[in-house]
Structure formats: C-alpha cells, structure tokens
C-alpha positions as CSV (number, residue, x, y, z in Angstrom):
1,T,-0.8,-1.9,-11.6
2,P,-4.0,-2.8,-13.1
3,I,-4.0,-6.0,-11.2
4,C,-3.7,-4.5,-7.9
5,D,-5.8,-1.6,-8.5
6,S,-8.7,-4.0,-8.7
7,L,-8.4,-4.6,-5.1
8,N,-8.6,-1.0,-4.3
9,L,-11.7,-0.6,-6.5
10,T,-13.3,-3.9,-5.1
11,A,-12.7,-2.8,-1.5
12,Q,-14.2,0.7,-2.3
13,S,-17.3,-1.1,-3.6
14,L,-17.7,-3.7,-0.9
15,V,-16.5,-2.2,2.4
16,P,-19.2,0.6,2.7
17,A,-22.0,-1.8,3.0
18,I,-20.2,-3.2,6.1
19,Y,-18.9,0.1,7.5
20,E,-22.3,1.8,7.1
21,K,-24.1,-0.7,9.4
22,R,-24.7,0.1,13.0
23,P,-21.8,-0.5,15.3
24,S,-21.8,-4.0,16.4
25,A,-19.7,-7.0,17.2
26,A,-20.7,-8.5,13.8
27,R,-19.7,-5.4,12.0
28,A,-16.4,-5.2,13.8
29,D,-15.7,-8.9,13.0
30,A,-16.6,-8.4,9.3
31,L,-14.4,-5.4,8.8
32,R,-11.6,-7.2,10.5
33,Q,-12.1,-10.3,8.3
34,T,-12.5,-8.2,5.3
35,L,-9.2,-6.7,5.8
36,R,-7.7,-10.0,6.5
37,N,-9.1,-11.5,3.3
38,F,-8.2,-8.4,1.2
39,S,-4.7,-8.6,2.7
40,K,-4.2,-12.4,1.7
41,V,-5.2,-11.5,-1.9
42,G,-3.0,-8.4,-2.0
43,A,0.1,-10.3,-0.9
44,L,-0.8,-13.0,-3.4
45,F,-1.0,-10.4,-6.3
46,G,2.2,-8.8,-5.1
47,A,3.8,-12.1,-5.3
48,V,2.6,-12.9,-8.8
49,I,3.9,-9.4,-10.0
50,V,7.3,-10.0,-8.3
51,A,7.4,-13.3,-10.1
52,M,6.9,-11.3,-13.4
53,V,9.5,-9.0,-12.3
54,A,12.0,-11.8,-11.9
55,T,11.7,-12.6,-15.6
56,I,13.2,-9.3,-16.6
57,P,16.9,-10.6,-16.7
58,V,15.8,-13.4,-19.0
59,L,13.5,-11.1,-21.2
60,S,15.8,-8.2,-21.3
61,Q,18.1,-10.0,-23.8
62,Y,15.3,-10.0,-26.4
63,F,14.9,-6.2,-26.1
64,T,18.5,-5.2,-26.2
65,A,22.0,-6.5,-26.8
66,D,23.8,-3.7,-25.0
67,L,25.2,-5.3,-21.8
68,A,25.3,-1.8,-20.2
69,V,21.6,-1.3,-20.6
70,R,20.8,-4.8,-19.3
71,S,23.0,-4.2,-16.3
72,S,21.3,-0.9,-15.6
73,V,17.9,-2.5,-16.0
74,N,19.0,-5.5,-13.8
75,Q,19.9,-3.1,-10.9
76,A,16.4,-1.9,-10.8
77,I,15.1,-5.5,-10.1
78,P,15.3,-5.3,-6.2
79,G,13.6,-1.9,-6.1
80,L,10.9,-3.1,-8.5
81,S,10.4,-6.2,-6.5
82,L,10.0,-4.5,-3.1
83,F,7.6,-1.9,-4.9
84,F,5.4,-4.4,-6.5
85,A,5.6,-6.9,-3.5
86,L,3.7,-4.2,-1.5
87,S,1.5,-2.8,-4.4
88,G,-1.3,-5.1,-3.6
89,L,-1.3,-4.3,0.1
90,V,-1.0,-0.6,-0.6
91,C,-4.1,-0.8,-2.8
92,V,-5.9,-3.0,-0.3
93,G,-5.1,-0.3,2.5
94,E,-6.3,2.6,0.2
95,G,-9.5,0.8,-0.9
96,M,-10.3,-0.1,2.7
97,L,-9.7,3.4,3.9
98,L,-11.7,5.0,1.2
99,G,-14.5,2.4,1.8
100,Q,-14.6,3.6,5.4
101,K,-14.9,7.2,4.2
102,D,-11.5,8.2,5.8
103,L,-11.1,10.9,3.5
104,K,-9.5,13.6,5.8
105,F,-6.7,11.1,6.7
106,L,-6.2,10.1,3.1
107,G,-6.2,13.7,2.0
108,N,-3.6,14.7,4.6
109,A,-1.5,11.8,3.8
110,Y,-1.4,12.5,0.0
111,G,-0.9,16.2,0.8
112,A,2.2,15.2,2.7
113,Y,3.4,12.8,0.0
114,F,2.9,15.7,-2.6
115,F,5.5,17.6,-1.0
116,A,7.8,14.8,0.6
117,V,8.3,12.7,-2.5
118,P,9.5,15.5,-4.8
119,Y,11.7,16.9,-1.9
120,F,13.5,13.6,-1.7
121,L,13.7,13.0,-5.4
122,L,15.1,16.5,-6.0
123,R,17.7,15.8,-3.2
124,L,18.6,12.6,-4.9
125,K,18.9,14.7,-8.2
126,K,21.2,17.3,-6.6
127,R,23.4,14.6,-5.1
128,A,23.7,13.1,-8.7
129,L,24.5,16.5,-10.3
130,L,27.1,17.3,-7.6
131,G,28.7,13.8,-8.3
132,L,28.2,12.6,-4.7
133,Q,25.9,9.7,-5.8
134,D,25.6,7.6,-8.8
135,V,21.9,7.6,-9.5
136,G,20.5,5.2,-12.1
137,V,17.4,3.4,-12.7
138,G,18.1,1.0,-9.6
139,T,18.5,4.1,-7.4
140,M,15.2,5.5,-8.5
141,W,13.3,2.3,-8.0
142,R,14.8,1.9,-4.5
143,T,13.6,5.4,-3.7
144,F,10.0,4.6,-4.9
145,S,10.3,1.3,-2.9
146,I,10.9,3.4,0.3
147,Y,7.8,5.5,-0.6
148,Q,5.8,2.3,-1.0
149,V,7.0,0.9,2.3
150,I,6.1,4.0,4.2
151,R,2.6,4.2,2.5
152,C,2.0,0.5,3.3
153,C,2.9,1.1,7.0
154,I,0.8,4.0,7.3
155,W,-2.3,2.7,5.6
156,F,-2.0,-0.6,7.8
157,A,-1.2,1.5,11.0
158,R,-4.3,3.6,10.2
159,M,-6.6,0.5,9.6
160,M,-5.6,-0.9,12.8
161,Q,-6.4,2.3,14.5
162,L,-9.9,2.3,13.0
163,Q,-10.2,-1.3,13.9
164,R,-9.5,-0.5,17.6
165,R,-11.9,2.4,17.5
166,T,-14.6,0.1,16.1
167,D,-13.9,-2.6,18.8
168,R,-14.0,0.0,21.5
169,Q,-17.4,1.4,20.2
170,V,-18.7,-2.0,20.4
171,S,-17.2,-2.6,24.0
172,E,-18.7,0.7,25.2
173,R,-22.2,-0.1,23.7
174,D,-22.1,-3.5,25.4
175,D,-21.1,-2.1,28.6
176,A,-23.7,0.5,28.5
177,G,-26.2,-2.2,27.8
178,V,-24.9,-4.4,30.8
179,Q,-25.3,-1.2,33.1
180,L,-28.9,-0.7,31.9
181,L,-29.7,-4.3,32.8
182,N,-28.4,-3.9,36.3
C-alpha cells in the first residue's frame, strides 16, 4: 500500500548513512534503534490499515445490495486484516535490508517466492477445479496472508542475524583493542 511503502522508501534513504559507517558500538546501537523505531511505526501503520479494513462490512452496503456479494467480500476480511496488519512490518524489513545492501539475500528470497507463490496458488486452483475445496475471495486473501507472514518472519529473522553479526564485529574489534593494550 502507498501508506506502508513510504516506510520502505524512508528506510532505504536513512539506513545507508548509518550502515556505511565504520563498525562501532554506536553504529550497532543506531541500527538496532532504527529498526525498533521503524517497527513501531510499521505496526502503527498496519493497525491503521486494519481499522480501515474493518469498515468494509459497513461500507459494502453502499456499493452493492447483493447479499451474496457482501457475504463473499466479508469472508475476505480476516485475510485482508492479517495481510495489512503485517504490511508495515514487511515494508520496514525490506527497506532495512535494502538500506544495508543485503541484495543477494533479497534476490534469493524473491527468486524463491517467484516460484513458491504461483505453485501454491495453482495448487489452490486445481483443488477448486476438482471440487475438493471451495475457493473464494476469502481463501485467496488467507493464502496471501500466509505469504505475508512468511515474508515478515524471514525479513525479521534476517535482520536479527545481521544485527548479531554487527554486534559480533564490534565485540571482536573491542577484544582486539584490549589485547593490543595488554
């Protein structure tokens, strides 16, 4: 969404100035605090969008009088809510990773998604065509929500890994400095 994408773009703009500094405790703390602050805003943006999604049942009556259509749309609300609740965090994660120039990781992740997402969607389509599963708008949004949960978990796991690496660099540098003094 345009709301959450702004977090991605802002992180891409601000994080390189921190990341490109020489490894130090101050740099490690700044990266940690930047992630913490962006995550708070990402969660807030997600909550705002979920509040907007919650208005769909009320607003849908103004767009159609067909109860079947409104019911179908309302079945999508849980999936939409989960997807958009995590949208801000996913954009934060992607922006932080791009800001830290973790392009190989992102490329590999999106390469995997390029094959995995269509695979699962085509399996869902096949199940629907065989009559094994009733697939509607709600099912599709639940599927996209699972994708969003996976992306969010992977992005944050990677950021924690990068933060540990940064902390280790600082620790090793400090240990080397102490050994030189002895």
